[in-house]
ChimeraX commands (.cxc) that place a marker at each C-alpha (Angstrom):
marker #1 position -0.30,-20.19,26.94 radius 0.5
marker #1 position -0.48,-17.62,23.65 radius 0.5
marker #1 position -0.26,-13.73,25.87 radius 0.5
marker #1 position -3.25,-11.39,24.68 radius 0.5
marker #1 position -2.06,-8.88,21.95 radius 0.5
marker #1 position -2.57,-4.89,22.78 radius 0.5
marker #1 position -4.68,-5.22,19.49 radius 0.5
marker #1 position -6.84,-7.85,21.22 radius 0.5
marker #1 position -7.34,-6.09,24.33 radius 0.5
marker #1 position -8.37,-3.01,22.63 radius 0.5
marker #1 position -11.03,-5.38,20.46 radius 0.5
marker #1 position -12.24,-6.62,23.50 radius 0.5
marker #1 position -12.62,-3.44,25.35 radius 0.5
marker #1 position -14.50,-2.03,22.36 radius 0.5
marker #1 position -16.75,-5.18,21.97 radius 0.5
marker #1 position -17.58,-4.28,25.82 radius 0.5
marker #1 position -18.38,-0.77,25.05 radius 0.5
marker #1 position -20.68,-1.46,21.98 radius 0.5
marker #1 position -22.77,-3.74,24.39 radius 0.5
marker #1 position -22.73,-1.28,26.96 radius 0.5
marker #1 position -23.97,1.11,24.57 radius 0.5
marker #1 position -26.50,-1.25,22.92 radius 0.5
marker #1 position -27.92,-1.93,26.21 radius 0.5
marker #1 position -28.26,1.57,27.26 radius 0.5
marker #1 position -30.02,2.26,23.89 radius 0.5
marker #1 position -32.06,-0.29,24.18 radius 0.5
marker #1 position -33.22,0.49,27.88 radius 0.5
marker #1 position -34.03,4.19,26.81 radius 0.5
marker #1 position -36.62,2.59,24.13 radius 0.5
marker #1 position -38.36,0.82,26.94 radius 0.5
marker #1 position -38.25,3.68,29.11 radius 0.5
marker #1 position -39.73,5.94,26.55 radius 0.5
marker #1 position -42.28,3.33,25.21 radius 0.5
marker #1 position -43.36,2.96,28.94 radius 0.5
marker #1 position -43.22,6.80,29.73 radius 0.5
marker #1 position -45.61,7.52,26.37 radius 0.5
marker #1 position -48.40,4.77,26.81 radius 0.5
marker #1 position -50.78,6.34,28.58 radius 0.5
marker #1 position -53.46,8.33,27.38 radius 0.5
marker #1 position -51.96,11.59,29.02 radius 0.5
marker #1 position -48.87,11.74,27.02 radius 0.5
marker #1 position -50.64,12.88,24.12 radius 0.5
marker #1 position -52.05,15.95,24.71 radius 0.5
marker #1 position -52.55,18.31,21.79 radius 0.5
marker #1 position -50.94,21.43,23.48 radius 0.5
marker #1 position -50.50,22.33,26.44 radius 0.5
marker #1 position -53.87,23.10,28.92 radius 0.5
marker #1 position -55.67,22.10,25.45 radius 0.5
marker #1 position -57.38,19.28,27.40 radius 0.5
marker #1 position -57.33,17.28,23.81 radius 0.5
marker #1 position -55.94,14.08,24.30 radius 0.5
marker #1 position -55.20,11.80,21.54 radius 0.5
marker #1 position -54.09,8.02,21.05 radius 0.5
marker #1 position -50.83,7.11,21.84 radius 0.5
marker #1 position -48.84,4.34,19.06 radius 0.5
marker #1 position -45.48,3.38,18.17 radius 0.5
marker #1 position -43.69,3.45,15.33 radius 0.5
marker #1 position -40.60,1.41,14.28 radius 0.5
marker #1 position -39.49,3.37,11.44 radius 0.5
marker #1 position -38.72,6.13,12.56 radius 0.5
marker #1 position -38.43,4.83,15.83 radius 0.5
marker #1 position -40.37,6.31,18.71 radius 0.5
marker #1 position -43.81,7.15,20.02 radius 0.5
marker #1 position -46.59,8.61,18.02 radius 0.5
marker #1 position -49.72,10.63,19.10 radius 0.5
marker #1 position -52.66,10.63,16.54 radius 0.5
marker #1 position -56.01,12.58,17.13 radius 0.5
marker #1 position -58.96,12.10,15.18 radius 0.5
marker #1 position -61.23,15.02,14.10 radius 0.5
marker #1 position -59.21,18.45,14.92 radius 0.5
marker #1 position -60.76,20.88,12.67 radius 0.5
marker #1 position -61.97,18.34,10.11 radius 0.5
marker #1 position -58.89,16.67,9.81 radius 0.5
marker #1 position -56.45,13.53,11.30 radius 0.5
marker #1 position -53.14,14.89,13.11 radius 0.5
marker #1 position -50.37,12.27,13.57 radius 0.5
marker #1 position -47.15,13.58,15.61 radius 0.5
marker #1 position -44.66,11.26,14.28 radius 0.5
marker #1 position -40.90,10.81,15.73 radius 0.5
marker #1 position -38.30,12.45,13.98 radius 0.5
marker #1 position -36.25,10.62,11.24 radius 0.5
marker #1 position -32.92,11.83,13.26 radius 0.5
marker #1 position -34.38,8.56,15.91 radius 0.5
marker #1 position -32.66,6.29,13.52 radius 0.5
marker #1 position -28.73,7.29,14.04 radius 0.5
marker #1 position -28.34,5.57,17.44 radius 0.5
marker #1 position -29.24,2.82,15.65 radius 0.5
marker #1 position -27.54,3.46,12.81 radius 0.5
marker #1 position -24.29,3.84,14.28 radius 0.5
marker #1 position -24.55,0.93,16.72 radius 0.5
marker #1 position -24.80,-1.60,13.55 radius 0.5
marker #1 position -21.85,0.22,11.66 radius 0.5
marker #1 position -19.88,-0.02,15.05 radius 0.5
marker #1 position -20.58,-3.65,15.35 radius 0.5
marker #1 position -19.96,-4.30,11.90 radius 0.5
marker #1 position -16.73,-2.29,12.37 radius 0.5
marker #1 position -16.10,-4.68,15.05 radius 0.5
marker #1 position -16.38,-7.56,13.19 radius 0.5
marker #1 position -14.40,-6.55,10.11 radius 0.5
marker #1 position -11.41,-5.67,12.69 radius 0.5
marker #1 position -11.69,-8.93,14.29 radius 0.5
marker #1 position -11.62,-10.89,10.38 radius 0.5
marker #1 position -8.88,-8.89,9.31 radius 0.5
marker #1 position -6.43,-9.06,12.55 radius 0.5
marker #1 position -3.22,-11.44,11.42 radius 0.5
marker #1 position -3.10,-14.87,13.06 radius 0.5
marker #1 position 0.11,-15.47,15.12 radius 0.5
marker #1 position 2.15,-17.88,13.13 radius 0.5
marker #1 position 2.95,-21.43,14.78 radius 0.5
marker #1 position 5.94,-22.42,15.19 radius 0.5
marker #1 position 6.23,-26.20,13.71 radius 0.5
marker #1 position 8.16,-28.89,15.98 radius 0.5
marker link #1:1,2 radius 0.2
marker link #1:2,3 radius 0.2
marker link #1:3,4 radius 0.2
marker link #1:4,5 radius 0.2
marker link #1:5,6 radius 0.2
marker link #1:6,7 radius 0.2
marker link #1:7,8 radius 0.2
marker link #1:8,9 radius 0.2
marker link #1:9,10 radius 0.2
marker link #1:10,11 radius 0.2
marker link #1:11,12 radius 0.2
marker link #1:12,13 radius 0.2
marker link #1:13,14 radius 0.2
marker link #1:14,15 radius 0.2
marker link #1:15,16 radius 0.2
marker link #1:16,17 radius 0.2
marker link #1:17,18 radius 0.2
marker link #1:18,19 radius 0.2
marker link #1:19,20 radius 0.2
marker link #1:20,21 radius 0.2
marker link #1:21,22 radius 0.2
marker link #1:22,23 radius 0.2
marker link #1:23,24 radius 0.2
marker link #1:24,25 radius 0.2
marker link #1:25,26 radius 0.2
marker link #1:26,27 radius 0.2
marker link #1:27,28 radius 0.2
marker link #1:28,29 radius 0.2
marker link #1:29,30 radius 0.2
marker link #1:30,31 radius 0.2
marker link #1:31,32 radius 0.2
marker link #1:32,33 radius 0.2
marker link #1:33,34 radius 0.2
marker link #1:34,35 radius 0.2
marker link #1:35,36 radius 0.2
marker link #1:36,37 radius 0.2
marker link #1:37,38 radius 0.2
marker link #1:38,39 radius 0.2
marker link #1:39,40 radius 0.2
marker link #1:40,41 radius 0.2
marker link #1:41,42 radius 0.2
marker link #1:42,43 radius 0.2
marker link #1:43,44 radius 0.2
marker link #1:44,45 radius 0.2
marker link #1:45,46 radius 0.2
marker link #1:46,47 radius 0.2
marker link #1:47,48 radius 0.2
marker link #1:48,49 radius 0.2
marker link #1:49,50 radius 0.2
marker link #1:50,51 radius 0.2
marker link #1:51,52 radius 0.2
marker link #1:52,53 radius 0.2
marker link #1:53,54 radius 0.2
marker link #1:54,55 radius 0.2
marker link #1:55,56 radius 0.2
marker link #1:56,57 radius 0.2
marker link #1:57,58 radius 0.2
marker link #1:58,59 radius 0.2
marker link #1:59,60 radius 0.2
marker link #1:60,61 radius 0.2
marker link #1:61,62 radius 0.2
marker link #1:62,63 radius 0.2
marker link #1:63,64 radius 0.2
marker link #1:64,65 radius 0.2
marker link #1:65,66 radius 0.2
marker link #1:66,67 radius 0.2
marker link #1:67,68 radius 0.2
marker link #1:68,69 radius 0.2
marker link #1:69,70 radius 0.2
marker link #1:70,71 radius 0.2
marker link #1:71,72 radius 0.2
marker link #1:72,73 radius 0.2
marker link #1:73,74 radius 0.2
marker link #1:74,75 radius 0.2
marker link #1:75,76 radius 0.2
marker link #1:76,77 radius 0.2
marker link #1:77,78 radius 0.2
marker link #1:78,79 radius 0.2
marker link #1:79,80 radius 0.2
marker link #1:80,81 radius 0.2
marker link #1:81,82 radius 0.2
marker link #1:82,83 radius 0.2
marker link #1:83,84 radius 0.2
marker link #1:84,85 radius 0.2
marker link #1:85,86 radius 0.2
marker link #1:86,87 radius 0.2
marker link #1:87,88 radius 0.2
marker link #1:88,89 radius 0.2
marker link #1:89,90 radius 0.2
marker link #1:90,91 radius 0.2
marker link #1:91,92 radius 0.2
marker link #1:92,93 radius 0.2
marker link #1:93,94 radius 0.2
marker link #1:94,95 radius 0.2
marker link #1:95,96 radius 0.2
marker link #1:96,97 radius 0.2
marker link #1:97,98 radius 0.2
marker link #1:98,99 radius 0.2
marker link #1:99,100 radius 0.2
marker link #1:100,101 radius 0.2
marker link #1:101,102 radius 0.2
marker link #1:102,103 radius 0.2
marker link #1:103,104 radius 0.2
marker link #1:104,105 radius 0.2
marker link #1:105,106 radius 0.2
marker link #1:106,107 radius 0.2
marker link #1:107,108 radius 0.2
marker link #1:108,109 radius 0.2
marker link #1:109,110 radius 0.2
marker link #1:110,111 radius 0.2
marker link #1:111,112 radius 0.2
view
């Protein structure tokens, strides 16, 4: 029975950490979606009593608020492009783990 090399063990830990980070990020998105889904989540300003329509944006990722006819214009509050950074980091992390696995040298088989 072949023993696990230290590199293989480190890679397994890397995949577990990646999976945990991805699940944590996804849970954060679900929580954000639930918290910012009600009409009271889009108040135009502190104590303004003007509420907008909540929504969701996939790019950039996060909740949005739209207020119709505020001073004659439509105001849309969108998430920052920085919300894409965690998704990009997780994507690149996963790619690097796959590349490390593909480039790992295979142990030699002894012909008998």
